[in-house]
Steps between C-alpha positions, in 0.01 A plus 500: 500500500408259784143497623449682830387279790125465508455659160249323273589471136247645256386216280530542123196605303356265238360598163141412409583160352692384807233638733254279313734204542537578871125488559468160335751340741428356842697197619707363785813470279528680167780529244561795268687365197721758329452733796739772376539726808255304723244781508205262483624262776562797732145624455350153528670429834448844654139500390435162661396334175764228546686366804819423311628577152774359275639762261674338203729700271753379244696816423775602749431876501127487587571203731744704709258794514215272605710365788585854611136609482386200708778557755416872533135410559611252772306219330777248439322242716183526290643564152754251368682645198637220279698509177375276224315454174123477532382242753839324519576627856158385627437165672197293393209567732666807655257760371134587522520738205741677267506808278678556170472853365644745250601251231362385165230232517716252304787552747267449796361185344854364461567567870181314593581208270843458658367521856348151502414379851620830649186676379272614785121461506445870418668734250468873437637596158546838334630476144607803297311381193205279410432236769366254240804274557430497875128430475579212263767371740258515794236291316765243406642474853189487722499860619172693508472873445367658821558872438601734219586867493591735215704805603577813299863594448749517215266234360214306661654270762313173570520337844379144556452283807506125431422220746557127455169315455363196325264492204404763245545862605151647562628848410479399132150352510260626231761727338662475155833332575725704270363831626518392867860379471613817324312761705425322828174331600452691823585831333254429217223443754577833670563696178723779639556804278871422466421156360245634255751757375756223443251281314389787279862593428569136399202498265614826336858368466407157369215584260719633213739202508272206584435244227394133507791276591701773670559520875346847502171348381468282813612788723239728349228237550601468867494879546153525348376217722648674801329829414167317463541352851581841647205660324266224620612552858 
């Protein structure tokens, strides 16, 4: 049904993980990679957190719906919906920041690796599993960790904000490296209950199977180091 003249479209609600992503974004031009139905770009523009947004989606069905949602909201001049894979539709230097959410960390890392010079100076990432791959990528590619969140849901959803910077990342200073990469240096310093519960669950899961030379042995050592940091805080 066509929108009535003067009627304002109700913007879509975001779940807790995307609300956390939203609040870590503020830029002149932002891209949401794998935007699905463009819920996040709509909220970013209407909320004044960005001036312009590029919504990138590969799959035809969600792409068509994203274009309809943007048109209904009368935001076609501020939200440019583009079809493409990852950062491929983005021009180098076009963006101030970008978000990649709702995918596995290994998939997100692949998208970042392929982006090359299209990468913006700031990234907000929300993987659906351990962000270890992303923290490692950031340290290898001159991005510093500026903010971390851990949100309850079907599982604990991590949200990271990375910013391009030179030199060692101060977020990791004076922390055991393996524990910080696995559980998050900023989260370890804050010690939220959700993080403690995850660490304790890992220790319980790994203890019966850990043995010298096995991967579980190193994971258990990192979990115990992480718990010691949380307890000391």
